[in-house]
TILUMGU-520418 format. One record per residue (C-alpha): chain; x, y, z. Coordinates in steps of 0.1 Angstrom, whole numbers. Example, Ala and Ser with C-alpha at 12.3 -4.5 7.8 and 13.67 -1.06 7.14 Angstrom:
BEGIN
lomi tipa=A&x=123&y=-45&z=78 .
lomi tipa=A&x=137&y=-11&z=71 .
//
This chain:
BEGIN
lomi tipa=A&x=0&y=0&z=0 .
lomi tipa=A&x=15&y=34&z=-10 .
lomi tipa=A&x=27&y=55&z=20 .
lomi tipa=A&x=26&y=89&z=3 .
lomi tipa=A&x=6&y=108&z=-23 .
lomi tipa=A&x=35&y=106&z=-47 .
lomi tipa=A&x=37&y=68&z=-44 .
lomi tipa=A&x=-1&y=66&z=-48 .
lomi tipa=A&x=1&y=87&z=-79 .
lomi tipa=A&x=27&y=64&z=-94 .
lomi tipa=A&x=5&y=34&z=-86 .
lomi tipa=A&x=-23&y=50&z=-106 .
lomi tipa=A&x=0&y=58&z=-135 .
lomi tipa=A&x=11&y=22&z=-136 .
lomi tipa=A&x=-25&y=9&z=-135 .
lomi tipa=A&x=-35&y=32&z=-163 .
lomi tipa=A&x=-6&y=20&z=-185 .
lomi tipa=A&x=-19&y=-16&z=-180 .
lomi tipa=A&x=-54&y=-5&z=-189 .
lomi tipa=A&x=-42&y=12&z=-221 .
lomi tipa=A&x=-23&y=-20&z=-229 .
lomi tipa=A&x=-54&y=-42&z=-223 .
lomi tipa=A&x=-38&y=-59&z=-193 .
lomi tipa=A&x=-55&y=-67&z=-160 .
lomi tipa=A&x=-33&y=-72&z=-130 .
lomi tipa=A&x=-35&y=-104&z=-110 .
lomi tipa=A&x=-39&y=-83&z=-79 .
lomi tipa=A&x=-70&y=-66&z=-92 .
lomi tipa=A&x=-85&y=-99&z=-103 .
lomi tipa=A&x=-78&y=-116&z=-69 .
lomi tipa=A&x=-94&y=-87&z=-50 .
lomi tipa=A&x=-128&y=-101&z=-60 .
lomi tipa=A&x=-120&y=-133&z=-43 .
lomi tipa=A&x=-113&y=-114&z=-11 .
lomi tipa=A&x=-148&y=-98&z=-10 .
lomi tipa=A&x=-156&y=-111&z=25 .
lomi tipa=A&x=-123&y=-96&z=37 .
lomi tipa=A&x=-131&y=-62&z=22 .
lomi tipa=A&x=-165&y=-63&z=38 .
lomi tipa=A&x=-149&y=-59&z=72 .
lomi tipa=A&x=-127&y=-30&z=64 .
lomi tipa=A&x=-113&y=-9&z=36 .
lomi tipa=A&x=-79&y=7&z=30 .
lomi tipa=A&x=-82&y=29&z=-2 .
lomi tipa=A&x=-50&y=45&z=-13 .
lomi tipa=A&x=-65&y=73&z=-33 .
lomi tipa=A&x=-97&y=94&z=-37 .
lomi tipa=A&x=-110&y=98&z=-72 .
lomi tipa=A&x=-135&y=126&z=-77 .
lomi tipa=A&x=-147&y=118&z=-112 .
lomi tipa=A&x=-177&y=121&z=-136 .
lomi tipa=A&x=-207&y=98&z=-136 .
lomi tipa=A&x=-202&y=91&z=-173 .
lomi tipa=A&x=-207&y=53&z=-178 .
lomi tipa=A&x=-176&y=52&z=-200 .
lomi tipa=A&x=-153&y=64&z=-172 .
lomi tipa=A&x=-152&y=40&z=-143 .
lomi tipa=A&x=-121&y=48&z=-122 .
lomi tipa=A&x=-115&y=12&z=-111 .
lomi tipa=A&x=-112&y=0&z=-147 .
lomi tipa=A&x=-92&y=31&z=-159 .
lomi tipa=A&x=-66&y=26&z=-132 .
lomi tipa=A&x=-68&y=-13&z=-131 .
lomi tipa=A&x=-76&y=-14&z=-94 .
lomi tipa=A&x=-96&y=-39&z=-73 .
lomi tipa=A&x=-121&y=-39&z=-46 .
lomi tipa=A&x=-111&y=-16&z=-17 .
lomi tipa=A&x=-83&y=2&z=-36 .
lomi tipa=A&x=-100&y=34&z=-45 .
lomi tipa=A&x=-125&y=57&z=-28 .
lomi tipa=A&x=-145&y=68&z=-58 .
lomi tipa=A&x=-169&y=98&z=-58 .
lomi tipa=A&x=-188&y=102&z=-90 .
lomi tipa=A&x=-210&y=131&z=-100 .
lomi tipa=A&x=-218&y=146&z=-134 .
lomi tipa=A&x=-191&y=171&z=-144 .
lomi tipa=A&x=-169&y=160&z=-115 .
lomi tipa=A&x=-180&y=191&z=-95 .
lomi tipa=A&x=-172&y=199&z=-59 .
lomi tipa=A&x=-206&y=206&z=-42 .
lomi tipa=A&x=-207&y=203&z=-4 .
lomi tipa=A&x=-215&y=166&z=-4 .
lomi tipa=A&x=-185&y=158&z=-27 .
lomi tipa=A&x=-162&y=179&z=-5 .
lomi tipa=A&x=-175&y=162&z=26 .
lomi tipa=A&x=-169&y=128&z=10 .
lomi tipa=A&x=-133&y=137&z=2 .
lomi tipa=A&x=-128&y=149&z=38 .
lomi tipa=A&x=-143&y=117&z=51 .
lomi tipa=A&x=-118&y=95&z=31 .
lomi tipa=A&x=-88&y=116&z=40 .
lomi tipa=A&x=-97&y=116&z=77 .
lomi tipa=A&x=-110&y=81&z=82 .
lomi tipa=A&x=-86&y=62&z=59 .
lomi tipa=A&x=-55&y=84&z=59 .
lomi tipa=A&x=-56&y=88&z=21 .
lomi tipa=A&x=-29&y=111&z=8 .
lomi tipa=A&x=-39&y=115&z=-28 .
lomi tipa=A&x=-70&y=131&z=-43 .
lomi tipa=A&x=-75&y=130&z=-81 .
lomi tipa=A&x=-100&y=152&z=-98 .
lomi tipa=A&x=-107&y=132&z=-130 .
lomi tipa=A&x=-123&y=148&z=-160 .
lomi tipa=A&x=-127&y=132&z=-194 .
lomi tipa=A&x=-131&y=140&z=-231 .
lomi tipa=A&x=-166&y=147&z=-245 .
lomi tipa=A&x=-180&y=154&z=-210 .
lomi tipa=A&x=-217&y=158&z=-213 .
lomi tipa=A&x=-220&y=181&z=-183 .
lomi tipa=A&x=-193&y=204&z=-195 .
lomi tipa=A&x=-209&y=204&z=-230 .
lomi tipa=A&x=-243&y=212&z=-213 .
lomi tipa=A&x=-226&y=242&z=-197 .
lomi tipa=A&x=-212&y=254&z=-230 .
lomi tipa=A&x=-246&y=250&z=-245 .
lomi tipa=A&x=-260&y=271&z=-217 .
lomi tipa=A&x=-234&y=298&z=-226 .
lomi tipa=A&x=-245&y=297&z=-262 .
lomi tipa=A&x=-283&y=296&z=-254 .
lomi tipa=A&x=-289&y=311&z=-219 .
lomi tipa=A&x=-321&y=299&z=-202 .
lomi tipa=A&x=-322&y=266&z=-221 .
lomi tipa=A&x=-313&y=245&z=-190 .
lomi tipa=A&x=-337&y=226&z=-168 .
lomi tipa=A&x=-339&y=237&z=-131 .
lomi tipa=A&x=-323&y=205&z=-118 .
lomi tipa=A&x=-295&y=206&z=-143 .
lomi tipa=A&x=-287&y=241&z=-131 .
lomi tipa=A&x=-274&y=226&z=-99 .
lomi tipa=A&x=-245&y=212&z=-120 .
lomi tipa=A&x=-242&y=238&z=-147 .
lomi tipa=A&x=-240&y=266&z=-122 .
lomi tipa=A&x=-210&y=250&z=-106 .
lomi tipa=A&x=-191&y=244&z=-138 .
lomi tipa=A&x=-200&y=279&z=-153 .
lomi tipa=A&x=-174&y=299&z=-132 .
lomi tipa=A&x=-146&y=279&z=-147 .
lomi tipa=A&x=-156&y=288&z=-182 .
lomi tipa=A&x=-154&y=326&z=-180 .
lomi tipa=A&x=-123&y=330&z=-203 .
lomi tipa=A&x=-132&y=350&z=-234 .
lomi tipa=A&x=-125&y=322&z=-260 .
lomi tipa=A&x=-151&y=300&z=-243 .
lomi tipa=A&x=-177&y=327&z=-245 .
lomi tipa=A&x=-175&y=327&z=-282 .
lomi tipa=A&x=-201&y=304&z=-298 .
lomi tipa=A&x=-188&y=274&z=-317 .
lomi tipa=A&x=-189&y=236&z=-317 .
lomi tipa=A&x=-153&y=223&z=-318 .
lomi tipa=A&x=-133&y=196&z=-299 .
lomi tipa=A&x=-107&y=222&z=-289 .
lomi tipa=A&x=-133&y=243&z=-271 .
lomi tipa=A&x=-148&y=214&z=-252 .
lomi tipa=A&x=-114&y=200&z=-243 .
lomi tipa=A&x=-102&y=233&z=-230 .
lomi tipa=A&x=-134&y=236&z=-209 .
lomi tipa=A&x=-130&y=201&z=-195 .
lomi tipa=A&x=-95&y=210&z=-181 .
lomi tipa=A&x=-107&y=244&z=-169 .
lomi tipa=A&x=-135&y=226&z=-150 .
lomi tipa=A&x=-110&y=202&z=-134 .
lomi tipa=A&x=-88&y=230&z=-122 .
lomi tipa=A&x=-118&y=249&z=-109 .
lomi tipa=A&x=-129&y=218&z=-89 .
lomi tipa=A&x=-94&y=215&z=-74 .
lomi tipa=A&x=-96&y=251&z=-63 .
lomi tipa=A&x=-130&y=245&z=-47 .
lomi tipa=A&x=-117&y=216&z=-27 .
lomi tipa=A&x=-89&y=237&z=-13 .
lomi tipa=A&x=-108&y=270&z=-8 .
lomi tipa=A&x=-140&y=255&z=5 .
lomi tipa=A&x=-125&y=231&z=30 .
lomi tipa=A&x=-102&y=242&z=58 .
lomi tipa=A&x=-96&y=206&z=66 .
lomi tipa=A&x=-84&y=197&z=32 .
lomi tipa=A&x=-62&y=227&z=30 .
lomi tipa=A&x=-47&y=219&z=64 .
lomi tipa=A&x=-40&y=183&z=54 .
lomi tipa=A&x=-21&y=196&z=23 .
lomi tipa=A&x=1&y=217&z=44 .
lomi tipa=A&x=6&y=194&z=74 .
lomi tipa=A&x=3&y=159&z=60 .
lomi tipa=A&x=14&y=162&z=24 .
lomi tipa=A&x=-20&y=155&z=9 .
lomi tipa=A&x=-18&y=158&z=-29 .
lomi tipa=A&x=-46&y=171&z=-51 .
lomi tipa=A&x=-40&y=163&z=-87 .
lomi tipa=A&x=-59&y=171&z=-119 .
lomi tipa=A&x=-63&y=145&z=-146 .
lomi tipa=A&x=-80&y=142&z=-180 .
lomi tipa=A&x=-91&y=107&z=-193 .
lomi tipa=A&x=-93&y=101&z=-230 .
lomi tipa=A&x=-123&y=80&z=-240 .
lomi tipa=A&x=-106&y=73&z=-274 .
lomi tipa=A&x=-72&y=61&z=-262 .
lomi tipa=A&x=-78&y=51&z=-226 .
lomi tipa=A&x=-49&y=72&z=-214 .
lomi tipa=A&x=-51&y=95&z=-184 .
lomi tipa=A&x=-31&y=127&z=-186 .
lomi tipa=A&x=-22&y=140&z=-151 .
lomi tipa=A&x=-19&y=175&z=-164 .
lomi tipa=A&x=-22&y=194&z=-131 .
lomi tipa=A&x=4&y=179&z=-106 .
lomi tipa=A&x=25&y=193&z=-78 .
lomi tipa=A&x=56&y=212&z=-89 .
lomi tipa=A&x=79&y=184&z=-77 .
lomi tipa=A&x=63&y=161&z=-103 .
//
């Protein structure tokens, strides 16, 4: 089990390389046989705050088994109070030292936000709970220009990941304190639906 956030990050990198190469580790496979053992306790080594998209399950993407990852999934990988509280819970209860905010290509929630920029008022009340949390990350002038292109959406996905990372730090005194005192790492990543690769594009300076 990784002892630090940096070790945990490398474990995720290795797992994603296996996923891209269509390899499943024996450790991940055997974890299913230890289901009864995991029922008694869990020791996740990383928190993944990712999107609910059915094509982006973190356990598969990082080739991990039962009990390895504390996964929080919500459309648009946003950081509402319940998601922030879930991160705090995992960090405090299990001693996790790595939090990954995982966005992905062709994110529907991010696209819905771009659509709302293009056509204000054309969003359902319930969807506003998500769109309104993504919207502040998309205030750069290029994004305010209408246009349907992959570059615009991809830029928006990464901007939203960075915004969620900021929210975790700014809205949680506990998370901020753990970063300063316990070496908690908060990393931003972007998963490609086409290639299966995860790009950890927002990492600590030491990386």
